[in-house]
N, C-alpha and C positions, 0 to 999 in steps of 0.2 A: 184718396188715401191708398197708398200702395203697400203691398206685403211681398217680401222676397220668399219665393218658394224653392228656388234652386240656384246655385251659383258655383260653378266649378270650371277648371281649365280642362279642355278636351282636345285630343288630336283631330285635326280637320284637314281634309284634302281639298285644295282650292283649284278649280278648273276655270280658266279664262280663255276666250277665243284667241287663236293665233299665239298662244303661250303654252309653255310646258306646265304640267301639273306640279304644284308645290305643296308641301305640308307645313302646317303651322299649328301652334298651340293657342287655341282661342278660348276666351272667357265667355261661357254661355250662362246667361242669367235669365231666369223665368220669374216674372213679377205678376202678382194678382192685383188688379185695379178696377175701379168702377168709372164708367163714363156716362154722361147725361145726353140723352137725345130728346130734345124738347123738354117735356115735363117729366119724362121717365129716366131712370138711371139703370143701366145694365152692367153686368160684370164682364170683364174682358181679361185675357192673358196677354202680357207683353213679353215677347222673346227677344233678347238683345244679344248680338254677337259683337265682341270687342277684342282687340289685340293690343296688349301692353307695349309691344315693340313697334306697332304701326298706329300712330294716333289718328290716321285718316280712315282706318278700318272700323266702320260702324254700320251695322245692319240692324233694323228693328222691324218686328212683326207685331201688329195689333190684331188679336184674334178674339172676336166676340162670338156670341152664340150663333148669329146669322152666318158669319164666315165659317165657323166650325161645321155647321150643317152642310154647307157647300162642300167643304173638304171631306166630310164623312161620306157624302153621297158619291163624290168623284172617286175616292180611294177605298170605298167599302170598309170603313173602320167599324169595329165592333165595340167601341167604347163611347161613352157619352161625354158631354162637355165637362162635367164635374170630375170625371176620372181621367181626363186627358193629361193633366200635369203628371199624375202618378205613372201613367203608361210611358210618357216621354222620358221622364227621369230614369225609369227602369232601363229603357233602351240606352240612354246616355251612360249609365253605369256599366252596362254590358260592353259598350265601346271602350270605356276607360279601362276595364278589367283586361280586355284582350289587346291592349295597346302594344305590349312587348312580345306577343305571341303571333302566330300566323293569323292575321285578322279575319275573324268571321263576321263581326259587325264593325262597321266604320261609318264615319260622317263624311259628307261630301257637299261642297258648295259650288254650284255651277252658275257662272255669270253669263248672262245673255249677250253682253257687249264685250268690247275689247279691253275694258277696264273695270275697276271695282265700283265705279260710279253708276253702273247700270243695274237693272233688276237681276236678282239671283234666286236660284232654287236651292233650298236646303233639304238634303236627302239623308235618310237613315237607311243604309244598305246592308243586306246580308249577302256574303260572298260564299259560294260553294263551288264544287268542281264543275257543275253544269252551267250555271249562270249567276248573275248578280240580281238579287231580288230587292226591290225598293219597298220598305215597309211604310215609310212616311215621307211625303214630299211637301214642303212648305215654301210659299213664295215670299221672299223678303224684298223690301224696297230700301234704297239708300235712305239714310236718315234725313228728315226734313230739318229746317232751321230751328223749329221749336224743339224737336227731339235733341238736336245737337246742343242747344242752349241748356235744356234740362239736364242732359248727360254731363255737360261741362260744369253746370252749377252743382250737381251732386258730387262730381269729382273734386271741385274746389272746396266744397263743404267738408268732405272727408280729409282733404289735405290740411285744411285749417285745424280740424280736430286733432289730426296726428301731430301737427306742428305745436299746438298748445300742449298736448301730452308730452312731446319731446322737450319742450321748453321747461315745463314743470319738472320733468325728470332731471333735466340738466341742472336746474337751480338746486334741487335737492341733492344731486350728486356733488355739485360744487361745494355746498356747505358741509356735506359729510366728509369730503376729501380734505377741506380746510381744517376741519376738526381733527381728522386723523393725522394730518401733517403736523399740527400743533402738538398732539400727543406724542407723535414719533420724535419730534425735536426735543421735547422734554425727556422722553425715555433715552434719547441719544446722549443728552447732556449727563443724565444720571449714570448711564452705562459708561460714558467716558471717564467720569470720576471713579466709578468702581474699577474700571480697567487700570487707571493710574495707580489706585491703591493695590490692586491685585499684582501689577507689575512690580511694585516696590516689595510687596510681601513675597512674591515669587523669587525675586532676585536674592532676597535675604535667605529664603529657604534653600535656593540652589547653592548659595555659598556654604550654608551649613551642611547640606548633603555632600557637596564636593569635599569639604574638609573631613567630614565623617568617613566618607568612602576612601579618601586618601589615607587616613589613619588606619582604617580597617585593612586596606591593601598592604600597608607596611607591616601590620601585625601578622597578616596571613603569610607574607613573604618570609618574615622572620621565623614563624612557626614551621613553614615548609623547609627552610634551610636547616633549622635545628633538627627536624625529623629526619631529613636526608643525612645529616652528619651522624646522628645517633644510629640510624639503620646501617650506614656504611661501616661505622665502627663495629657494630654487632656482626655484620657480615665478615669483616676482617677477622674478628675473634673466632667465629665459628669456622672460618676457613682454616685458620691456624690449628684449631682443635682437630679438624678432620685430617689435616696433613700429618699431625702428630699421631693420630690413631692409625692412619695409613702406614706410616713408618713403623709403628709398633707391630702392626699386622705383618708387614714384610719381614721384620726381624723374627717374629714367631714362626713364619713360614720357613725361613732359612734354617732356623733351629730344628724344625721338624724334618726338613730334608736331611740335615746332618744326622739326626737320629735314625732316619730310614736307611741312610748309607751305612751306618754302623750295624744296623740289623741285617742289612744285606751281606756285609762282611762276615757276620756271625753265621749266617746261613751258608755261605760259601765254605767256611771252615768246617761246618757241620757236614757238608756234602763230601768234602775231602776225607773226613774221618769215616763217614759211612762207606765210601769207596774202599778205604783201607780195611775196614772190617769185612767188607764183601770179599776182598782178596783173601783175607785170612780164612773166612768161611769156605771159600773155594778150595783152599789147601786142605782144610779139615775134611771137606767132602771127598777129596781124593784119598785121604787116609782112611775114611770110613766106608769105602766101597765094600770091604769084606763084611762089614756089619750090616750091609744093606738088606741081605736076605733075611736076617733075623728081625729086622725092624720094618718089614713090609706092612705088617699089621698096623704098626704105629704110623707108617706113611699113609695108609688108607684113612686112618683116623685124622691124620693131619690134612689129607686131601678134603675130607668133609669139612674140617674147620676152614680150609682154604676157600672152599666154595662159599661158606657163610661169610668169610671175610671179603670175598670178591663181591658178593651181593651188597655187603656194607660199603665196599669201595665204590660200587656203581651209584649207590644212594648219595655217597659223599661227593662223587663227581657231579651228580645232578645239583647238589647244594652248591658246589663250586661254580657250575654254569649259571645258577641263579644269582650267586654273588657277582659273577662277571656282568650279567645283565644289569644288576643294580648299580655296579660301578659304571657301566656305560650310561645308564640313566643319570647318575650323579654327574658324569662328565658332560652330558648334554645340558643338565641344569646349570653347571658351571659356565658352559658356553653361552646359555641364555642370559645368565647373570652378567657375563662379560659383555654381551651385546647391550644389555640395559645400562651397564656402567659406561659403555662407549657412547650411547645416546646421551646419557647424563653429562658426560664430558663434553660432547658437542654443544649441548645447551649451555653449559658453563662457559665454553669458549665464545659462543655468540653473545652471552651476557657481558663477558669481561673483555671484549675486543677493544673497548675504549682505553683501557688501562694497560700499558705495556708490562708493567711489573707483575700484574696478576697473570698475564699470559705466560711469562717466563716461569712463574711458580707452577702454573698448570702443566707446562711442558715437563717440568721436573717430576711432577706427580705421575704424568703419563709414562715417563721412563721407568719410574719405580714400579708402576703397574705392569709394564712390559717385562721387567725382571721377574716380578711375581708370577706372571703368566708362563714365562720360560721355566721357572722353578716347578710350576704345576705340571707342565709338559714333561719335565724330567721325572717328576713323581709318577706320572702315568706310565712312562717308559719303564721305570723300576717295577711298577706293579705288573706290567707285561712280562718283564724278565722273571719275576717271581712265579707268574703263571706258567712260563716255559719250564722253569725248574720243577714245578709240580707235575707237569706232563712227563718230564723225564723220569721222575720218581715213579709215576704210574706204570711206565713201560718196564722199568726194572723190577717192580713188585710182581709183575706177571710171571717172571722167571722163577723166583724163589719165594717161599713162605716167609722166611726171615726178612727178605727185602720188602714184602708186602707190609709186615709189621712196622718196619722202619719207615716205609712211605706213609703208613697211617699216622705214625707219630709226627712225621714232617707235615702232613696235611693238617693235623690238629694245630700244630704250632703256626702253620701258615694261615689257618682260619682265624686264630687269635690275632695274628698280625693284621689280617684283613679287617677284623672287627675294630682294631685300633685305628686303622686307616679310615674306616667308615665313620668312626666317631670324630676323627679329625676333619673329614669332609663335612660332616654335619656342623661342626663348629665353624668351619670356613663359610658354609652356607648361611649360618646365623649372622656371622660378622658381615657378610655381603648384604643380607637383608637389613641389618642395622644401618649400614652405609646408605642403602637405598632410601630407608625411612628418613635419615638425616637429610639426604638430598631433597626429598619431597618436602620436608619442613622448610628447607631453604627456598624452594620454589614457591611455597605458600607465603613465606615472608616477603619474597620479592613481589609476588602478585599483590599482596596487601599494600606494599609500598607504592606500587604503580597506581593502584586504585585511589589511595589517599592523595597521591600527587596529581592524578587526573581530576579528582574532585576539587582540589585547591585551584587548579587551572580553570575549571568551570566556574567556580565562585568569582575568580578574578575576571573572567570574560563577562559574566553577568553584571558585575560592578561596572566594568567599562561600558557595556551596552546601556546600562541605566544612566550613566553619566552622559553618554552621547545623546540619548533620548531627551534628557533634561536640557542639554545644550541646544538641541534642535527646537524644543519648545520655547526656550528663551529667545532664539532667533525669530521664530514665528510670531511671538508676542511683540517683539521689538519691531518687526516688519509691519504688523498690523497697527501698531501705534504710530508708525511713521506715515502710513497711507492716509490721505485725506478722506474724511467721511463725506458721502454725497449729501 
């Protein structure tokens, strides 16, 4: 009765006379058996070397207690017969562990003859930088006929057991696969029926969805057209209202310019009258030279009054300069408003470039705006002329007290006129602000119209994509139905 103690594949270096060394992976098996010598039976270890790639490679060593004592004496071993397998398997594991590293422990088979049929020495060697040290050397003999028969019988027995196991597994697998094939065919037939019903149901649903989406698309198109026409009509109405308001504003500006021209004429006539009065006063002054000595005291009083009036005049000059700065600020605001109106006009031009009729009407409104701008420039020139007249009156008032009083009255009247002009400018600014607000409302309406139109287009594109995806699914299902099932 044999017992397997160790069986692994280990790397082995084979050295044969007159041949190069070669490496092989050898199956090393250690068996524990008992042999009878006469009436006694003793234990022995059988070490067997085989190579699966070379069926002629077979070496066997029978190691009993007597043989082990000789090996122990010759090689100075420190282990007894019972611990020999453990020691040898430990060395074998060291060789296997260091197979892929720089080998420190390795196995070596040295044949005494020129072939594998001669005796061989099996060595366990430790390699270091100084020398190779042989830990154990065992003498192997080529297998005898009885060993070969026993080895072949064991191999045949193992092969028969493996064949029986594979045959049983094959039969079980065949029955299992037949059962699975039957279930798969049944499932395939049921799936085919479900697919046919699903295709019919899907075709009906696709037709319903196509009809529904077609109807919804037509409704959305009609709604979009209605919304576009209504917004266009509203835009036309608001445009006409703005043009009418612009014409009205232009007429009011022209009327104000005419009023300012009339006021300028009145101021000119008043200037001429003042000059005539000045000449009369000069003649009276020549006549009253004799009375000058008697009225020196009165003149001194008048001089003090003149100084007070001059201080008042300087204050009023400061007020006039402040009013001029305010007029300049208002003019700058008007220019800014003009720039805003110009930008709005450009936006309206870019929006209405598609329609020629709207472009012509916009050009007319631009011409009216240019006229209004020219009128405003005329108004600014007239204001400058009024300022020049005030300066002339200031120079004349420095000569005579009466002329100072006249200039003060003229300045008061001019201040009233400037206040009236300032009020008119404020009204013009308010009207410009109203126009800008109306333009912003138009831009908001236009933006909302574009957003509603884009949303309608997105809905239309989504409906088309859904229809295309449904058509692709129908094609895929039809293609799958046409393909033969395996």
